[in-house]
N, C-alpha and C positions, 0 to 999 in steps of 0.2 A: 541284732542286739543293739541298743541304744545305750550309751554311756554318759553321763554328764550331769551337769547341773543346769536348771533352767528355772529361773523365779517366774512364777505365774501368780496371777491375782484371781481371787473368787470374785463373783458377782454377788449381788444382793440376796441371791437365792443360794449360795454356796456352791455355784457351779464354777468349773473353769474351761478355758478353750485350749486346745493343743495347739501348739505353736504352728504357725503356718509352715515353717520349714520341715516339719515331721509329716504333715498330713498326708502327701501322696506316697510316701514309703510305706506308712502305716495302713493306708488302703490297699497297696500292692501286697505287703507281707501278711496280713491279717484281716483284710476286709474290714478294718479299723474297729475290729472287736479287741478290747482292751480289759485287763483285770487291774484295778486300783487296789492298793492295800497299804497299811501304814507300814513305814520302814521300821524295820528291827534291827537292832545291834546282834552281836553274837551271844548276847546274853538272854535273848529274846524280850529285850526292853526296847519299847518304842522310842524313836527318834523325834523329838519335839519338832512339829512343823514340817515333817518329812513324809513323802509318799513314794512309792514305788510303783510303776506302771509296767505291766507286761503285756506283750502280744498274747493273745489267747493261745496259740500253738505253743510258746515258750512257758506259760503258766501250766498248760497241760503236761508237759515234760517234767515240770518241777513237782507237780502232784504226783505223776508216776513214781519218780524217784523217792518221794517222801512215803508213799504207800509201800515201797519195798523195804523199808526200815524196819528193823524188829520194833515191836510195840514198845519195849522199855525204853528203846532209844527215843522214840518218837515223843513218849511221855517225859521223859527227862528233859529234852529240848524245850517241850512247852512249858515246863515249870523249873527251868533253870534259874531264874530270877526270883523265885520265892523261898 
């Protein structure tokens, strides 16, 4: 798992490059398969300008955890900000 903040720039097509210092480890841990999602705070409100990147195996663990939550709790989490 990676933690930290790295400022990145988007190119003219809206793409970003993974910083060089992370590429080898990402290749080893997840064959460079990543999930990118908007960063959300504890109230399910997006954090402006922030993205979360998950190695695919970590994302799959998160999906499994969420899928086991009772439906009402998942619904409440999704709509807590409304």
